Backbone bond lengths (Angstrom), bond angles and torsions (degrees), N, CA, C in turn:
res aa  C-N    CA-C-N  psi(-1)  N-CA   C-N-CA  omega(-1)  CA-C   N-CA-C  phi
1 M - - - 1.481 - - 1.526 109.11 -
2 K 1.300 116.53 138.55 1.457 119.40 -179.60 1.520 111.00 -71.39
3 N 1.337 116.62 158.23 1.453 122.38 176.60 1.519 109.44 -88.54
4 I 1.337 117.00 138.49 1.467 122.15 179.22 1.519 107.52 -123.29
5 F 1.321 116.56 131.10 1.454 121.22 -174.18 1.524 109.61 -117.70
6 Q 1.322 116.25 142.60 1.454 119.78 171.56 1.515 107.86 -101.07
7 L 1.349 115.20 145.33 1.455 120.26 -175.30 1.516 113.46 -107.05
8 T 1.316 118.12 -21.75 1.456 120.85 -176.50 1.506 109.18 -95.09
9 L 1.356 117.48 130.39 1.451 120.51 -169.19 1.523 114.37 -113.55
10 V 1.327 117.96 -26.53 1.456 120.30 -172.23 1.513 110.74 -91.54
11 G 1.310 118.81 132.56 1.459 122.11 -175.96 1.507 113.07 -100.26
12 L 1.298 115.43 160.43 1.456 122.59 174.05 1.510 107.46 -100.36
13 A 1.336 116.63 107.65 1.455 121.54 -179.34 1.512 108.32 -106.26
14 L 1.321 116.38 119.13 1.458 120.13 179.20 1.518 108.18 -80.70
15 L 1.337 114.95 98.05 1.447 121.53 -175.40 1.515 110.04 -105.39
16 G 1.310 117.19 150.37 1.451 121.09 174.84 1.507 110.31 -72.20
17 A 1.301 117.71 161.11 1.461 121.60 179.71 1.509 109.27 -143.92
18 S 1.337 115.38 153.08 1.455 119.59 173.99 1.509 108.81 -67.53
19 P 1.335 118.35 146.07 1.459 119.99 -179.98 1.517 111.31 -57.50
20 L 1.320 116.78 140.56 1.441 121.23 175.16 1.518 108.86 -80.20
21 R 1.296 116.33 126.93 1.468 120.39 -175.01 1.527 109.81 -82.60
22 G 1.306 116.62 117.81 1.448 121.03 178.99 1.520 111.27 -78.15
23 G 1.330 116.44 147.09 1.448 120.03 179.42 1.517 111.54 -93.21
24 T 1.329 116.08 155.44 1.463 120.43 174.32 1.521 110.47 -94.54
25 T 1.332 116.72 -28.28 1.457 121.22 172.23 1.518 107.93 -130.73
26 Y 1.299 116.13 150.26 1.456 121.98 -173.23 1.514 112.06 -85.13
27 Q 1.338 116.20 146.36 1.453 122.87 165.23 1.526 107.88 -142.25
28 D 1.336 116.86 151.58 1.459 119.92 179.91 1.526 109.41 -53.00
29 G 1.340 114.80 137.34 1.459 121.33 -174.81 1.508 112.79 102.72
30 D 1.342 117.63 -14.85 1.464 120.49 175.15 1.525 109.98 -79.19
31 V 1.329 115.29 155.59 1.460 121.85 -179.08 1.521 109.11 -103.08
32 L 1.325 116.38 126.86 1.457 122.84 179.97 1.522 109.39 -100.31
33 L 1.306 115.85 128.18 1.467 124.02 176.77 1.520 106.81 -112.00
34 I 1.326 117.21 119.92 1.461 122.03 -169.66 1.520 110.10 -127.86
35 F 1.341 115.50 134.72 1.453 122.02 175.23 1.523 108.25 -117.63
36 R 1.321 116.43 136.35 1.455 119.26 -179.80 1.524 110.23 -147.61
37 Q 1.327 115.23 150.19 1.454 122.59 175.00 1.520 107.61 -156.58
38 T 1.308 116.61 137.77 1.461 120.45 -177.92 1.524 110.67 -55.06
39 G 1.333 115.45 131.10 1.447 121.16 178.48 1.512 114.81 86.89
40 Q 1.335 117.76 0.66 1.465 122.18 179.91 1.532 109.69 -123.96
41 N 1.327 115.75 161.50 1.450 120.11 173.71 1.528 110.82 -62.96
42 D 1.335 116.19 150.27 1.459 120.81 166.97 1.527 108.19 -76.95
43 V 1.323 116.72 140.44 1.459 121.53 174.31 1.519 107.46 -116.48
44 E 1.340 116.60 123.59 1.452 121.78 -172.15 1.526 110.44 -127.28
45 Y 1.342 114.83 133.20 1.460 122.71 179.24 1.530 109.72 -121.34
46 D 1.326 116.07 151.64 1.460 123.52 164.37 1.522 105.40 -108.33
47 I 1.344 117.62 112.40 1.469 119.81 -173.17 1.525 112.58 -106.04
48 G 1.336 117.25 21.22 1.456 119.87 172.77 1.518 113.18 106.29
49 N 1.323 115.65 178.09 1.453 122.22 -174.13 1.531 112.52 -72.39
50 I 1.321 116.09 147.81 1.463 122.46 -178.46 1.523 112.05 -60.48
51 S 1.322 118.28 -23.87 1.467 120.77 -177.32 1.523 112.09 -59.59
52 Q 1.326 117.35 -22.36 1.458 120.19 -179.95 1.531 112.63 -74.01
53 F 1.326 117.03 -9.68 1.457 121.14 176.95 1.530 111.83 -109.49
54 T 1.317 118.58 6.09 1.453 121.70 -176.90 1.524 110.45 -114.25
55 N 1.323 114.61 167.14 1.474 122.77 174.55 1.521 113.49 62.30
56 H 1.322 116.42 34.34 1.461 121.90 171.51 1.530 108.33 -111.95
57 P 1.332 118.46 150.52 1.465 120.03 179.40 1.523 111.33 -72.69
58 N 1.317 115.74 154.40 1.462 120.23 174.99 1.525 110.19 -55.57
59 G 1.324 114.92 137.11 1.451 120.62 -178.78 1.511 113.74 95.68
60 Y 1.338 117.98 -16.25 1.468 120.62 176.08 1.522 109.49 -62.87
61 A 1.304 116.69 137.43 1.462 120.83 178.66 1.525 109.26 -140.99
62 A 1.313 116.26 142.77 1.460 120.60 -179.76 1.512 110.22 -154.22
63 A 1.321 115.29 147.35 1.463 120.48 173.49 1.519 109.00 -68.37
64 V 1.328 116.53 138.81 1.461 122.07 176.27 1.513 107.20 -90.70
65 T 1.320 115.90 109.45 1.455 121.34 -178.15 1.524 109.66 -114.16
66 G 1.325 116.40 -171.55 1.454 119.92 179.34 1.518 113.83 83.68
67 W 1.337 117.40 10.73 1.460 121.20 173.71 1.525 107.41 -135.52
68 D 1.315 116.58 157.06 1.456 121.68 -171.41 1.529 110.92 -105.91
69 P 1.341 118.39 99.97 1.477 120.04 179.20 1.519 113.07 -60.00
70 N 1.351 117.74 -18.76 1.462 119.66 -177.96 1.524 112.51 -62.86
71 V 1.329 117.06 -25.96 1.464 118.85 176.91 1.535 109.44 -66.84
72 A 1.340 117.03 -42.73 1.463 120.59 177.88 1.522 111.30 -68.48
73 T 1.333 117.30 -46.02 1.465 118.89 -178.81 1.527 110.82 -68.01
74 G 1.335 117.54 -25.02 1.456 119.76 175.67 1.518 112.50 -66.84
75 V 1.335 116.67 -27.05 1.467 121.07 178.42 1.529 111.10 -90.34
76 F 1.342 116.95 -44.49 1.463 121.02 -171.23 1.526 114.16 -101.40
77 G 1.329 117.31 -9.63 1.454 121.02 -176.31 1.516 110.76 102.43
78 S 1.326 116.28 163.69 1.463 120.78 -174.82 1.517 112.79 -66.06
79 D 1.313 117.75 -23.84 1.463 122.71 176.70 1.526 108.00 -103.17
80 L 1.327 116.79 111.67 1.464 121.56 -176.13 1.527 112.82 -85.89
81 T 1.318 117.85 7.95 1.467 121.06 179.60 1.533 110.30 -54.38
82 G 1.329 115.47 128.52 1.455 120.80 178.49 1.507 114.95 94.22
83 V 1.341 117.49 -13.37 1.460 121.28 176.29 1.528 108.57 -78.88
84 S 1.325 117.31 144.50 1.461 121.34 178.01 1.521 110.40 -93.04
85 V 1.334 115.91 144.80 1.454 121.73 -179.93 1.525 108.69 -127.10
86 I 1.336 115.83 142.13 1.466 123.49 179.32 1.517 107.97 -134.66
87 I 1.326 117.42 142.46 1.463 121.88 173.77 1.518 107.41 -127.65
88 A 1.346 116.76 132.00 1.461 121.12 -175.58 1.516 110.52 -147.24
89 S 1.319 115.41 149.38 1.457 121.60 175.96 1.519 108.20 -157.15
90 T 1.328 117.33 160.05 1.460 121.00 175.94 1.512 110.16 -155.69
91 T 1.325 116.30 148.52 1.456 120.72 170.31 1.524 108.77 -76.53
92 S 1.312 116.02 176.34 1.458 120.92 174.06 1.529 109.87 -77.89
93 L 1.326 115.54 169.56 1.462 120.77 177.15 1.514 112.23 -66.97
94 T 1.328 116.94 -25.85 1.459 120.67 -175.39 1.521 112.99 -95.92
95 N 1.328 117.63 0.39 1.456 120.38 179.77 1.526 109.91 -63.68
96 A 1.331 116.20 139.53 1.469 120.32 -178.32 1.521 112.23 -67.42
97 N 1.325 117.07 -20.67 1.457 121.73 -179.38 1.527 108.65 -126.58
98 R 1.330 115.88 66.74 1.461 120.84 -172.77 1.527 110.70 -59.24
99 T 1.332 115.19 128.19 1.459 121.55 -176.24 1.518 109.66 -150.83
100 S 1.314 116.55 142.93 1.460 122.02 167.40 1.517 107.82 -118.58
101 W 1.324 115.93 145.45 1.459 121.64 178.82 1.522 108.09 -117.98
102 L 1.326 116.41 133.39 1.460 120.93 -179.05 1.519 110.06 -140.55
103 S 1.320 115.07 146.96 1.457 120.85 172.82 1.514 109.82 -77.26
104 S 1.332 115.92 158.17 1.461 121.56 173.00 1.520 108.20 -133.62
105 G 1.329 116.68 132.45 1.454 120.44 -179.41 1.509 112.72 -59.79
106 N 1.330 117.06 -33.88 1.460 122.05 174.65 1.524 107.94 -93.18
107 P 1.353 119.22 112.10 1.465 120.10 -175.81 1.517 114.01 -66.78
108 T 1.337 118.00 -13.62 1.457 120.89 179.32 1.522 111.48 -116.70
109 A 1.329 116.93 27.09 1.462 121.29 -179.75 1.526 110.65 -63.95
110 T 1.342 116.01 158.00 1.464 121.91 173.31 1.522 107.59 -100.26
111 I 1.330 116.52 115.32 1.462 122.01 -173.15 1.526 108.46 -128.92
112 S 1.319 116.79 139.80 1.461 121.92 -177.81 1.517 111.12 -113.85
113 D 1.338 115.31 158.18 1.452 120.23 167.83 1.526 108.88 -64.70
114 V 1.340 116.57 173.02 1.462 120.87 -175.43 1.524 109.31 -131.19
115 T 1.314 115.89 168.12 1.457 119.93 177.64 1.529 109.63 -68.10
116 P 1.336 118.06 157.15 1.468 119.98 178.25 1.520 113.63 -55.04
117 T 1.326 117.48 -38.14 1.468 120.54 -179.69 1.520 110.89 -65.45
118 I 1.329 117.09 -45.36 1.467 120.15 179.02 1.530 110.01 -67.46
119 W 1.327 117.71 -39.43 1.466 119.67 179.41 1.530 110.64 -57.73
120 Q 1.319 116.88 -47.31 1.457 119.81 -177.75 1.528 111.84 -71.03
121 G 1.335 117.42 -42.91 1.457 120.42 -173.98 1.516 114.22 -80.80
122 N 1.324 117.32 -34.19 1.464 120.61 -173.83 1.520 114.32 -103.00
123 L 1.330 117.16 -23.54 1.462 119.80 -177.63 1.524 111.08 -110.98
124 W 1.324 117.84 -66.59 1.465 119.23 -176.75 1.520 111.91 -56.30
125 S 1.329 117.88 -48.78 1.465 119.78 -173.91 1.526 111.57 -63.90
126 V 1.344 117.53 -37.14 1.461 120.69 -178.47 1.533 110.45 -73.38
127 I 1.336 117.39 -49.07 1.463 120.45 -178.06 1.522 110.68 -65.27
128 N 1.325 116.95 -42.05 1.466 120.86 178.01 1.521 111.00 -60.63
129 A 1.347 117.22 -40.96 1.466 120.52 179.19 1.519 111.32 -67.44
130 I 1.347 117.34 -39.56 1.462 119.74 178.40 1.525 110.23 -60.30
131 G 1.337 116.42 -39.05 1.455 119.74 -179.86 1.508 114.01 -75.46
132 N 1.345 117.26 -38.82 1.464 120.92 -170.93 1.520 115.30 -92.31
133 R 1.336 117.69 -30.70 1.463 118.29 -170.91 1.529 113.60 -64.28
134 P 1.336 120.37 -36.69 1.472 117.38 176.49 1.527 112.74 -58.49
135 K 1.317 116.79 -36.00 1.468 119.61 178.84 1.528 110.79 -64.06
136 T 1.343 116.21 -32.94 1.462 120.69 -179.27 1.523 111.53 -73.94
137 Y 1.336 116.27 -43.04 1.460 120.51 -174.03 1.533 112.91 -94.56
138 L 1.321 116.89 -18.27 1.465 121.05 -179.29 1.526 108.63 -129.08
139 P 1.337 117.61 61.51 1.472 120.40 -169.86 1.519 114.41 -63.12
140 K 1.312 118.56 -21.39 1.469 120.63 -177.62 1.523 112.24 -91.84
141 E 1.335 116.99 -4.85 1.457 120.78 -179.30 1.522 110.12 -106.07
142 T 1.327 116.25 158.28 1.459 121.90 178.16 1.526 109.17 -131.94
143 F 1.337 115.58 165.59 1.465 119.97 176.06 1.519 110.19 -59.11
144 P 1.339 117.68 147.51 1.461 127.01 -3.98 1.518 112.20 -78.18
145 Y 1.317 115.20 153.60 1.450 122.13 178.95 1.523 110.39 -106.96
146 S 1.327 116.40 143.98 1.451 123.10 166.02 1.521 105.65 -116.49
147 L 1.349 116.61 108.76 1.453 121.81 -167.24 1.519 112.07 -120.60
148 D 1.331 116.04 136.71 1.459 121.60 171.48 1.527 108.17 -57.38
149 P 1.341 118.91 123.29 1.465 119.94 -176.12 1.522 114.04 -61.39
150 G 1.336 117.51 -18.04 1.456 120.12 177.60 1.512 113.38 -88.51
151 G 1.343 117.20 -6.67 1.460 120.54 -179.19 1.517 112.07 -78.55
152 V 1.327 116.61 152.33 1.465 121.38 -172.99 1.522 112.74 -66.62
153 A 1.343 118.19 -14.79 1.455 120.75 -178.57 1.523 113.24 -95.96
154 S 1.332 117.68 -3.65 1.464 120.04 -172.55 1.521 112.11 -83.58
155 Y 1.338 114.83 158.98 1.458 120.87 174.42 1.518 110.74 -58.51
156 D 1.334 117.70 -48.48 1.460 121.10 -177.28 1.526 111.30 -55.77
157 Y 1.318 116.37 -45.78 1.470 120.68 -176.62 1.519 110.93 -66.64
158 I 1.333 116.82 -45.72 1.463 120.70 -176.05 1.523 110.89 -69.92
159 A 1.341 117.31 -49.56 1.461 120.63 -176.25 1.520 111.96 -65.14
160 S 1.332 117.04 -28.30 1.472 120.04 -178.05 1.519 112.61 -92.44
161 G 1.339 117.34 10.76 1.462 119.36 179.64 1.499 112.68 66.18
162 G 1.344 116.59 47.09 1.453 120.31 -179.89 1.515 113.07 73.13
163 G 1.337 116.58 27.79 1.448 120.82 179.05 1.517 114.46 88.41
164 Q 1.336 117.11 0.52 1.466 120.34 -177.71 1.528 112.25 -75.26
165 N 1.337 116.71 -26.45 1.461 120.48 -175.17 1.529 110.98 -126.45
166 E 1.321 116.80 42.60 1.454 119.63 -174.91 1.525 112.90 -65.29
167 F 1.322 117.71 -27.57 1.459 119.58 179.15 1.531 111.51 -73.02
168 D 1.342 116.73 -14.52 1.456 121.78 177.70 1.523 111.79 -99.76
169 L 1.324 118.13 11.83 1.462 120.17 -178.38 1.525 113.42 -55.47
170 P 1.343 120.18 -37.72 1.475 117.92 177.62 1.526 113.23 -58.35
171 Q 1.353 117.66 -22.61 1.466 121.99 176.19 1.531 110.62 -105.41
172 L 1.327 116.61 37.75 1.472 122.66 -178.95 1.531 109.78 54.96
173 G 1.338 114.96 46.01 1.451 120.01 179.43 1.517 113.48 69.30
174 G 1.339 116.94 24.02 1.458 120.31 -178.94 1.514 113.54 85.48
175 N 1.322 117.98 7.10 1.459 120.99 -179.18 1.522 113.07 -80.77
176 V 1.335 117.63 -15.29 1.462 121.71 175.15 1.527 108.03 -133.08
177 N 1.333 116.52 165.47 1.469 120.85 -176.90 1.515 112.31 -103.69
178 F 1.324 117.60 24.22 1.460 121.91 175.37 1.520 108.52 -139.47
179 T 1.316 116.38 162.56 1.462 121.52 -178.24 1.519 109.65 -81.45
180 V 1.326 116.91 122.52 1.465 121.07 -178.26 1.527 111.50 -91.24
181 E 1.337 117.84 -11.51 1.456 121.55 -176.65 1.526 111.35 -96.09
182 Q 1.330 115.38 149.44 1.458 121.63 167.65 1.519 108.00 -125.84
183 V 1.321 115.85 136.07 1.453 120.56 177.06 1.532 108.28 -83.62
184 I 1.316 116.08 130.02 1.455 122.24 -177.78 1.531 110.08 -75.64
185 P 1.361 119.22 139.33 1.461 128.01 -2.26 1.524 110.15 -83.40
186 G 1.337 116.52 154.82 1.448 117.50 179.15 1.506 113.67 174.21
187 L 1.321 113.85 169.47 1.456 123.82 177.05 1.519 108.44 -103.70
188 F 1.329 117.57 135.18 1.452 119.72 178.45 1.522 110.15 -141.07
189 G 1.346 115.31 146.78 1.448 120.83 -177.04 1.514 112.57 -76.56
190 F 1.349 115.75 165.97 1.468 121.98 177.76 1.525 106.65 -138.60
191 W 1.326 115.84 117.75 1.453 122.82 -167.46 1.517 112.53 -118.83
192 A 1.321 116.06 142.02 1.464 123.13 172.35 1.515 107.97 -99.75
193 I 1.327 117.08 118.41 1.463 123.01 -175.44 1.530 108.01 -117.56
194 Q 1.319 116.76 126.79 1.457 121.68 -175.85 1.523 111.16 -120.52
195 P 1.351 116.74 158.55 1.465 120.00 176.02 1.526 110.99 -79.88
196 H 1.342 115.59 129.58 1.461 121.60 178.53 1.522 108.67 -143.51
197 A 1.318 115.14 150.03 1.454 119.70 173.80 1.524 109.44 -68.96
198 T 1.329 116.17 154.64 1.456 122.08 178.40 1.535 110.20 -65.18
199 P 1.347 120.82 139.20 1.471 126.34 -1.21 1.522 111.16 -80.47
200 E 1.323 115.44 140.49 1.452 120.50 -175.89 1.527 110.75 -81.09
201 P 1.332 118.08 132.96 1.469 120.47 177.85 1.524 111.36 -75.57
202 A 1.317 115.80 173.04 1.461 120.71 176.89 1.518 110.43 -65.10
203 A 1.318 116.66 142.17 1.458 121.43 174.32 1.530 109.33 -72.12
204 T 1.322 115.99 166.49 1.462 122.21 -178.05 1.522 109.89 -101.43
205 Q 1.317 116.39 128.13 1.462 119.31 174.17 1.525 108.60 -84.52
206 L 1.333 115.35 112.47 1.456 120.58 179.34 1.522 110.77 -71.85
207 G 1.318 116.47 -35.14 1.457 121.09 -179.46 1.504 110.60 169.27
208 S 1.321 115.75 -153.94 1.460 122.61 -179.44 1.516 109.12 -141.76
209 F 1.324 115.46 156.07 1.459 122.41 171.75 1.516 108.54 -116.31
210 Y 1.326 115.29 146.16 1.461 120.50 169.73 1.522 107.60 -124.00
211 I 1.332 116.41 132.99 1.463 120.94 178.03 1.521 108.76 -129.11
212 D 1.338 115.68 135.75 1.462 119.30 178.98 1.519 110.06 -100.97
213 A 1.323 116.43 179.14 1.461 121.97 -172.53 1.520 112.83 -67.76
214 S 1.338 117.68 -16.01 1.465 121.19 178.08 1.518 112.42 -92.92
215 G 1.335 117.34 -4.64 1.453 121.01 -179.82 1.510 114.46 95.12
216 N 1.334 118.05 7.77 1.467 119.75 176.51 1.524 108.40 -72.05
217 L 1.335 115.64 122.55 1.457 121.95 -172.71 1.528 109.39 -115.62
218 T 1.333 116.03 128.43 1.464 121.93 -179.29 1.517 109.10 -124.53
219 F 1.341 115.98 138.94 1.461 121.60 176.75 1.519 109.07 -108.64
220 I 1.335 116.75 132.43 1.460 122.98 178.84 1.522 108.12 -123.12
221 V 1.331 117.82 126.00 1.458 121.89 -177.30 1.520 110.31 -81.84
222 G 1.329 115.45 137.59 1.457 120.75 176.10 1.508 112.09 90.04
223 P 1.331 116.78 174.54 1.468 121.01 177.90 1.526 110.45 -61.85
224 P 1.341 117.50 151.84 1.470 120.33 -177.13 1.520 112.05 -79.53
225 E 1.327 115.98 61.64 1.450 120.63 -176.48 1.522 111.06 -98.80
226 P 1.315 118.41 136.79 1.459 120.65 177.59 1.527 111.10 -73.80
227 T 1.315 115.25 157.42 1.450 121.76 177.59 1.522 109.58 -119.72
228 I 1.332 117.28 129.29 1.459 121.10 173.92 1.525 108.16 -75.67
229 V 1.325 115.89 121.17 1.465 120.54 -177.10 1.519 112.69 -107.79
230 G 1.327 117.73 -7.49 1.452 119.06 178.69 1.514 112.41 -173.73
231 I 1.330 115.83 144.59 1.464 122.00 174.70 1.525 107.80 -134.10
232 T 1.318 116.15 126.59 1.466 120.34 175.68 1.515 109.04 -120.61
233 Q 1.319 115.91 151.56 1.456 121.66 -177.22 1.520 109.03 -127.00
234 A 1.325 117.62 127.55 1.466 123.27 174.14 1.518 106.98 -129.94
235 G 1.334 116.25 103.33 1.456 119.46 -174.47 1.508 110.01 65.32
236 N 1.313 116.46 -125.16 1.469 119.13 179.02 1.527 112.46 -101.86
237 V 1.337 117.11 17.97 1.466 122.00 179.35 1.529 109.30 -109.89
238 A 1.327 116.67 120.41 1.462 122.55 175.81 1.523 108.87 -102.90
239 S 1.321 116.13 134.79 1.464 121.92 175.76 1.521 108.13 -113.29
240 V 1.329 116.18 122.04 1.459 122.54 -176.05 1.529 108.75 -110.93
241 T 1.332 116.76 122.30 1.464 122.58 -179.78 1.526 108.58 -107.50
242 F 1.343 116.81 138.68 1.462 120.82 -173.00 1.518 110.39 -150.13
243 T 1.319 115.53 159.57 1.458 121.67 177.44 1.523 109.98 -77.57
244 T 1.334 115.72 152.95 1.462 120.66 175.87 1.526 110.02 -137.87
245 L 1.301 115.11 159.40 1.447 122.68 167.77 1.526 108.13 -94.24
246 P 1.328 117.88 162.18 1.473 119.55 -179.52 1.524 112.29 -79.87
247 V 1.315 116.86 43.41 1.453 122.28 -178.39 1.517 107.70 -167.21
248 G 1.321 117.92 157.30 1.449 121.53 176.22 1.514 113.37 80.26
249 T 1.333 115.10 -178.82 1.456 121.32 179.02 1.526 109.77 -128.68
250 Y 1.340 114.99 160.95 1.462 121.61 -175.40 1.520 109.23 -133.51
251 S 1.332 115.38 137.66 1.458 121.64 177.34 1.524 108.81 -128.11
252 L 1.335 114.91 157.98 1.455 121.15 -179.02 1.529 108.98 -105.43
253 A 1.339 115.92 123.70 1.461 122.02 178.52 1.527 109.26 -110.14
254 Y 1.334 115.55 151.26 1.469 120.75 -173.12 1.522 110.14 -142.76
255 T 1.335 114.91 144.16 1.459 120.36 173.14 1.525 108.90 -149.85
256 T 1.312 116.01 158.73 1.464 120.40 175.44 1.517 112.21 -102.82
257 T 1.336 117.16 -9.11 1.460 120.87 -179.92 1.519 109.66 -135.97
258 L 1.309 116.62 138.18 1.456 121.06 176.70 1.521 110.21 -88.82
259 G 1.318 115.51 163.19 1.457 120.28 178.56 1.507 113.18 123.92
260 S 1.330 117.20 -32.51 1.464 119.95 178.12 1.523 109.35 -91.28
261 P 1.339 118.78 154.35 1.464 120.58 178.54 1.527 111.07 -64.33
262 V 1.337 115.60 152.96 1.456 119.96 -179.16 1.523 111.39 -58.38
263 S 1.329 116.43 -29.72 1.464 119.84 179.85 1.530 111.96 -62.23
264 A 1.344 116.40 -19.48 1.459 120.25 179.22 1.522 112.69 -94.87
265 W 1.343 117.25 -5.01 1.455 119.95 178.71 1.531 109.59 -72.18
266 T 1.314 115.61 160.48 1.458 120.87 179.85 1.525 110.15 -82.71
267 V 1.318 116.57 126.32 1.476 120.28 174.16 1.524 107.33 -78.76
268 V 1.325 116.51 118.60 1.466 120.59 -172.22 1.523 113.12 -110.24
269 S 1.343 117.75 -9.06 1.466 119.42 -179.37 1.523 109.53 -162.57
270 G 1.343 114.75 152.97 1.453 119.88 179.65 1.524 110.71 99.98
271 P 1.335 117.06 -175.06 1.465 125.28 7.07 1.523 113.53 -82.99
272 V 1.354 114.88 160.42 1.450 122.77 172.62 1.524 107.38 -127.82
273 A 1.328 116.92 144.03 1.465 121.00 -177.95 1.520 110.96 -75.04
274 G 1.320 116.36 141.07 1.455 120.90 173.77 1.518 110.97 -70.93
275 N 1.344 116.00 147.60 1.468 120.11 179.74 1.517 112.91 -133.44
276 G 1.335 117.90 9.40 1.448 121.10 -178.43 1.521 113.83 85.91
277 G 1.337 117.46 -6.93 1.456 122.31 177.21 1.517 110.26 -121.25
278 N 1.312 116.27 -159.94 1.460 120.20 178.08 1.527 110.60 -84.44
279 Q 1.325 115.96 143.00 1.449 123.37 173.28 1.525 108.35 -126.89
280 S 1.319 117.15 164.06 1.459 121.42 179.21 1.520 110.63 -133.74
281 L 1.322 115.89 147.05 1.451 123.41 171.80 1.522 108.11 -133.27
282 T 1.316 116.35 150.46 1.462 120.26 -177.79 1.522 110.72 -116.58
283 Y 1.340 113.59 156.39 1.460 120.78 176.66 1.522 107.80 -136.49
284 T 1.324 115.48 125.94 1.462 120.95 176.12 1.520 108.79 -99.94
285 N 1.315 115.55 115.59 1.457 121.15 -177.12 1.527 109.20 -91.61
286 T 1.312 115.62 123.20 1.469 119.79 -178.51 1.520 111.71 -104.24
287 T 1.342 116.92 5.75 1.465 120.88 179.33 1.520 109.53 -119.95
288 A 1.310 115.64 167.13 1.464 120.63 -177.82 1.526 110.09 -96.44
289 D 1.340 116.60 62.01 1.461 120.49 179.24 1.524 110.00 -69.62
290 S 1.323 116.74 136.89 1.461 119.86 176.85 1.519 111.97 -77.28
291 A 1.325 117.44 -25.73 1.464 122.16 178.05 1.515 108.61 -154.25
292 G 1.320 116.25 150.82 1.448 120.69 178.34 1.521 110.47 -143.49
293 Y 1.317 115.80 155.56 1.461 121.34 -176.70 1.528 108.92 -129.77
294 F 1.330 115.92 134.24 1.463 121.62 179.51 1.523 110.06 -113.39
295 E 1.299 115.20 148.94 1.465 122.94 169.10 1.515 107.76 -143.68
296 V 1.330 116.67 139.28 1.459 121.33 176.47 1.530 107.46 -96.22
297 V 1.324 117.08 127.70 1.445 123.38 -174.54 1.526 109.21 -107.33
298 Y 1.329 116.32 124.75 1.470 122.68 179.96 1.521 110.58 -95.09
299 S 1.336 116.62 138.09 1.465 122.00 173.62 1.522 108.67 -127.66
300 P 1.368 118.82 127.44 1.471 120.86 -179.46 1.528 111.83 -60.50
């Protein structure tokens, strides 16, 4: 019988988590959760300090609690399908490890760090204003906010430069070169972006979020890569079982020799839709290979 090897090692373990404590007033380092849709109020939450999303191993996953989805569904309806969601956070200007965190609509986007000037002017200043301005203009109210998008305290107004760049809102009003919004339901990336001198290195993907139409929000640490959890062989048929997210599709790729990129491997089965649990795909080998290698390929 030929030898079959799995290449993916890190698993997705759905672990419980302590509730994330939402803030009533913003301070740098807090995470802002924002819902927006044309013609509706912006709904903005402070869901606690960024440290609650850091220092977890790859594959760790937990429900994001401590915020009330009823405020969002009260504005947009019980089905949030079609509403856009954004997650943002930033350290202070004086932090020794200055960083901004932003969501990306494409969970596998290629995102780079930025120069110190762009970091301060395009990231820190915008995110800090989104968090602080409601406190200035609405001193008697606390998070979560439901704000007229044309008002000076709203996400739409601040991110678009006072309404000057509203058509660039998916790119944080043109302040970044990637889409920060994800349309619900969907999976979206979460990136740590730091100030660096030119040339800027690649930013770090902290993880991904998945949100469903009811507002259930899950955080997954690391890239959204599937893990092979089992391979069984019956005659010349191999069955490969792997983890999935509740979004996207998965295909099975195969090769007999290592060295070429996975994109050049032969797709032998699939695609199958992710469901948040384990899925399986099979491969029937019609040749007498002495060894074979499998990889599960994820597509958003």
